[in-house]
N, C-alpha and C positions, 0 to 999 in steps of 0.2 A: 339958466340954472334950474335944476329940478326942485320942486317943492318938497318932495319926499323920496326916499329910497330905502331899501333894506339891504344891509350888509352883515354877514355872519349872524343872521337871525334877529338883528336889532334894527328897528325902524328909526330912521333919522328924519327930522323935520327941519326945514330951513327957517332960520330966525335971523333976519337981516342978511349979513354976509356969512353966517356960520350955520353949520348943521348940528343940531342938538339931539341926543338920543331921546326918543319918545318912550320914557319909562313909565309904566303904570303898575299898580298892584292889582292882582286879580281879585275880583269880588266874590269868588266861589268859596273861599275859606276865611274864617275869622281866626286871627292869631291872638293867643292869650300871652302877652309878654308882660311879665310881672317885674317886681323889684330887681331881681338879679339879672334879668334880660336887659333892662334899661341901663343898669350899672355897667354891664359888659359892653353895651352899645356905645356908651360914652367913652369907655376905655379904648375900644377898638378904633373908633373914629379919631381919637387923639394920638394913639400910639402905633396903629397899624393901618394907615389910610388905604394902602394898596389892597388889603384883605377886604376892607369895607367896600371899596369901589368894585372889586371883583364880584363880591356877593350881591351887590346892588344890581350890577349889570346882568348877571345871569339869573336874577330873580329869586335867590335863595336867602336873602338877608333876614326877612321876617321869620321864616321857618327855622333858620339857624338860631335866632334870638329866643324863639319859643323853646327850642331844644335845650339851650343853655339854661334858661330859667327853670324848666322842668327838672333837669338834672341837678341843678344847684339846690332846689327845694328838697328833692329826694335825698341828697347828700346830707343836708342839715338835719332832716328828720331822722335819718338812719344814725348819724353820729350822736344826736341827742339821746336817742334810745339806748345806744351802745354805752355811752358814758354814764347815763343814769343807772343802767344795769350794773356796770363795773363799780360804781360808788354805792350801790345798795339802796338806791332811792326806790321805794316801793309804794304801793297803795296804802300800806299800813301807816307809813309816815304821813301820807296825805290826810288820812282819817284822824291821826293822832295830833299832828301839828301842821295845820294847813299853811300857815305863813312861812314856816321853815321850808316846807315842800316847794311853795311857789318861789321863794328866794333862790333855793338851790337849783330848781329847774330853769329859772331865768339865767342864772350864771352858766349853767351847762349849755343852754341854747346859744347864749352869746359866744361862748368859747367855740362851739361848733360852727357858728356863722363866721367868726373871724378866720377860722381855718379854711372854710370853703371860699371866702372872699379872696384870701391871700393865694391859695393854691389852685383855684379854679377860675373864678370870675375875673380876677386881675392878673391872670397868668399870661405871659407872652407866648406861650405854646399855641400853635395853630391847631384848631379843631376842625375836622372835616364836616 
């Protein structure tokens, strides 16, 4: 039996009686996977294991999680700004009553985050 072979671009290494894919993460790029990327990672591993396996085998898992994290952060920031604008939360309120501004902004940010988690991070929709 061979110790190693390559099939479909994946190297397999013999481990006892079995061949195991020799998967490695390339060291040329550092991935910044934050809170939303980690949450999505857990969700996909538990609910869509085929997608997880496919992305791991073709080497796009970390880039995918980084993209999810970046997109989710941008969505939360954009929604927070939009909702604050709609509710008339301004710098004048911040200067006039800082505690009211902080409380309102925290509530707005929380609402935006709940929306993004429900409709994006924990969505069953497959993203390319």
